[in-house]
N, C-alpha and C positions, 0 to 999 in steps of 0.2 A: 212790078214792085209792090210789095204788100204795104198795107197802111202802117204797119209797125216800122218799116224801113223807109217809107216815103217821107220826104222832108215836109215839115209843117209849113203852111203858107207864110207864116211869119219869117221862118228861116229863109225860104226862097226869096221873099221880098228883101230881106236884109242883105243877102248875098248879091242879088241882082243890082242893088243900089250901093254896094260897097260900104255897108254900115256894120259897125260892131254891135254887140248886144247893148253896150253902154250908150252908143249913139241912138239906137232904136228905143231904148228905155226912156231917154230924154224926150224923143219925139212923141212917144206915147204917154208920157207923164206917169211912168211906173218905175219900179226898181229893177235893177239888173236881175236879181234872183227871180222876180216875177216873170220876166221875159224867158229866162232859162227854164222855168217850170212849164211855161206854155209850149216852148219849143220841144221839150222832152215829153210833152203830152201828159204831164203829171197833174196839170190843172188846166181848166179852160177859162178864157176870158168871159166875164159876165158884165151885165149892166152897162154903165157908162164906158168902161174899158172896151167892151165888145163893140159898142157904137163907134168909138174913136178909131179902133183898129180897122173896122170895115170901111170907114171913110178914108183912112190913111192908105189902105191896101186896095181900095176900089173894088170891094167884093161884098157879097152878101154874108150875113151871119151863118147861113147854111154852108156856104163855101168855106168860110174860115174854120168852122167846127167840123168839117169833113162830112157833113150830111149830104152835100151836093158837090159834084166834081167841079173844080175851078176851071174856067176857060183859060187857055194859054194864049 
């Protein structure tokens, strides 16, 4: 599966945990459009958002941003 068609780690986390984008946005403290842009790879999380997401998803920033393969 190419990077373009691979699910974003945020999408995988949401789906594995039965969360809607709205639910995830509330957990992450961001708006639904922000989650949508992250999942569509139109924007990348930065700063405090990136740190919160890494803690929430139990992954490194490199894994979340696709620099390093996430362990399954």
